[in-house]
Each structure stands twice: as C-alpha cells, then as structure tokens.
C-alpha positions in Angstrom: 177.8 43.8 32.6 178.1 45.0 36.2 178.8 41.4 37.4 181.4 41.0 34.6 183.2 44.1 35.8 183.4 42.8 39.3 184.9 39.6 37.9 187.6 41.4 36.0 188.4 43.6 39.0 188.8 40.6 41.2 191.2 38.9 38.8 193.2 42.1 38.3 193.6 42.5 42.0 194.7 38.8 42.1 197.6 39.7 39.8 198.8 42.3 42.4 198.5 39.9 45.3 200.2 37.1 43.5 203.1 39.4 42.5 203.6 40.6 46.0 203.4 37.1 47.6 207.1 36.5 46.8 208.6 39.8 47.9 207.1 40.6 51.3 209.2 42.3 54.0 211.6 40.0 55.7 211.1 37.2 53.2 214.1 34.9 52.8 216.3 36.0 49.9 217.4 32.8 48.1 220.1 33.2 45.5 220.5 31.3 42.3 223.0 28.6 41.9 226.3 30.4 41.3 228.5 29.7 38.3 231.4 29.6 40.6 229.8 27.1 43.0 231.4 23.6 43.1 227.9 22.1 43.3 226.8 23.6 40.0 226.8 20.8 37.4 225.5 21.1 33.9 223.9 17.6 34.2 221.8 18.9 37.1 220.3 21.9 35.3 220.6 21.6 31.5 217.2 21.0 30.0 216.7 17.9 27.8 215.1 17.5 24.3 214.7 21.3 23.7 213.9 22.3 20.1 216.9 24.1 18.5 214.8 27.3 18.0 214.3 27.6 21.7 218.0 27.7 22.7 219.5 31.1 23.5 222.7 32.4 21.9 226.1 30.9 22.4 227.1 34.0 24.4 224.8 32.9 27.2 225.3 30.5 30.1 222.6 28.8 32.1 222.0 30.5 35.5 219.4 28.3 37.2 216.0 26.5 36.7 212.8 26.3 38.7 209.6 24.3 38.6 206.5 26.4 38.5 202.8 25.7 39.3 199.9 28.1 38.7 197.3 29.1 36.2 197.0 30.6 32.8 194.2 33.2 32.9 191.9 33.7 29.9 189.0 36.1 29.2 186.0 35.5 27.0 186.1 38.3 24.4 184.0 39.2 21.4 186.0 39.3 18.1 185.0 39.4 14.4 185.0 35.6 14.2 182.8 35.3 17.3 183.4 35.1 21.1 186.6 33.4 22.0 188.9 32.8 24.9 191.8 35.3 24.9 195.0 34.9 26.9 195.4 37.5 29.7 198.3 36.6 31.9 200.1 33.8 33.9 199.9 33.5 37.6 202.5 31.0 39.0 204.9 30.3 41.9 208.5 29.3 41.1 209.7 26.8 43.6 213.1 25.4 44.7 213.6 21.7 44.9 213.1 21.9 48.7 209.7 23.3 48.2 210.5 26.9 49.1 209.0 29.8 47.2 211.7 31.5 45.1 209.8 33.8 42.8 206.4 34.6 41.3 205.4 34.9 37.7 202.7 37.2 36.5 201.5 39.7 33.9 204.2 41.2 31.7 205.3 38.4 31.5 207.3 39.2 34.6 209.3 37.0 37.0 209.9 38.6 40.5 212.1 37.1 43.2 212.0 37.2 46.9 214.9 39.5 46.8 212.9 42.2 44.9 214.7 41.8 41.6 212.6 41.1 38.5 212.8 40.7 34.7 210.2 41.2 32.0 210.4 38.9 29.0 209.5 39.2 25.3 208.7 36.1 23.2 211.4 35.1 20.7 210.1 31.7 19.6 207.7 28.9 20.6 207.2 25.2 19.9 204.3 22.9 20.5 205.9 19.8 22.0 202.7 18.4 23.6 199.4 19.1 21.9 197.6 19.0 25.3 199.7 21.7 26.9 200.8 25.3 26.3 203.8 25.7 24.0 207.4 25.7 25.1 209.0 29.2 24.7 212.2 31.2 24.4 212.0 34.7 25.7 214.6 37.5 25.8 214.9 40.0 28.7 213.1 43.2 27.8 213.6 45.1 31.1 214.7 44.7 34.6 213.8 46.3 38.0 216.4 48.6 39.5 216.7 46.2 42.5 219.8 44.0 42.4 219.3 40.3 42.8 218.9 37.0 41.0 216.9 38.4 38.0 218.9 41.6 37.5 221.3 40.0 35.0 219.0 37.5 33.4 219.2 37.7 29.6 217.0 34.8 28.4 214.2 32.6 29.7 213.0 29.2 28.5 209.5 27.8 29.4 209.8 24.0 29.1 208.1 20.8 30.1 204.7 22.3 30.2 201.6 20.5 31.4 198.1 21.9 30.9 197.3 25.6 30.6 195.4 25.6 27.3 192.4 27.8 26.8 189.0 26.2 27.4 187.2 24.9 24.3 183.7 25.7 25.7 182.0 28.2 27.8 182.7 31.4 25.8 179.6 32.7 24.0 177.6 35.9 23.6 176.1 35.3 27.1 179.5 35.0 28.8 181.5 37.9 27.4 184.0 39.1 30.1 184.0 35.7 31.8 187.3 34.6 33.3 188.9 31.2 33.2 191.9 30.1 35.3 193.4 27.0 33.8 196.0 25.1 35.9 199.4 24.5 34.4 202.9 23.6 35.4 206.2 24.3 33.7 210.0 24.4 34.1 211.6 27.9 33.7 215.3 28.1 32.8 217.1 31.4 33.2 220.3 32.4 31.4 222.9 35.2 31.8 225.8 36.5 29.7 228.9 34.4 30.0 231.4 35.6 32.6 235.0 34.8 33.3 233.8 32.4 36.0 232.7 28.8 35.4 230.7 28.5 32.2 227.7 26.2 32.0 227.0 25.7 28.3 224.2 23.2 27.5 224.4 21.2 24.4 222.9 22.9 21.4 222.7 26.3 23.0 
C-alpha cells in the first residue's frame, strides 16, 4: 500500500507539472486564428465526417483547432464487479502546425493556454468512431479562468480524430490495486465561440 501511495502521488504531481508547462513566465503568447483574419478559411479548419450529435449549436462559430499528443491516465480500482481500470485524467500538449506548444490539457478536463487563459469542459455527447481508440466527444464550457486570452470566450470543444488511449485490458487485479497506467493517444481538438458580428465560420452540419 505504501508503494501504491507513492505512485499516486507521483502521477498527481505530474498533473501539476504538465499543467504549468504551457504557461511559464515569459512564454510566447500565441493567439488563435481570428475570425476577422483574411487567412482564416473554413476549408482549413472545419472538421470532416463528424457525427451530427457532436456538432455544437448553430449560434456558435469555429475559433481554431489543434493537434494534441499525450496520454490517458487510468488507475486500477476495486469495484463490485472486480478490479478494473478507471479513467483518471488526460495529459496532453496542444500544438500548432509549426510544432510550437500552444496549450496543455489536463484534469478537469481543462485546456490552458500559454497566455494563462483556460476553460473547463463538461461532456455533452460522445461517439465511438474507431473501436481501437477513445471516443470522439462534444463538450460545453463549464467555467473559465479570470485571465483573458484564447480560451476565455470558448463555448464548445470537440475531441475528434482520436488514436489510441483506451484503457488496458490486462494488468488490473487484486494484487495491483492503485496501479497507474498511462496510455498514449492523439486527437484533434476544435474550439468554438459564440458568433460575433465579424466574419462567421460555420461548418456544415453545425
């Protein structure tokens, strides 16, 4: 039990380090693609083949999208049906196309940018598009940090194009309660905001 507690403490500390990685002092403050920018084209950002249930409301416009790479963290817990892997939290970096770190994704689920802004999401719907990967999701913004920045006006988030991340199928039994598994995954995160009087980017079906 003592070793298990050390494992849990280590992973919990990892959440904090991962969260802070994208918002250190002096870090470059990238901004999202502006709706008023001439370089912002729906064909460049609109996700394809998204199940209808995962599209946000018609009052929302796409803000930007990012590729993410990280891990899904699971813990071996004892439940009535027997020991099973239980989801704990994500840990991922959101990257720009040029490879620069834009934000981090961690327990909450929370997305926090280099500019200090953040949003916490709440699941609205999910769909299993690939049986070998974690589901695609639609989340709504539940809360924001006081800090102004990219995430301050985000209203909805999509998790799409997932690869990997599923809970292990072995290794969780009575002898391994409290064990931690970090399963690699990648995904595309798409962020939306309420439509403004500026240029509207409305994806088909949303």
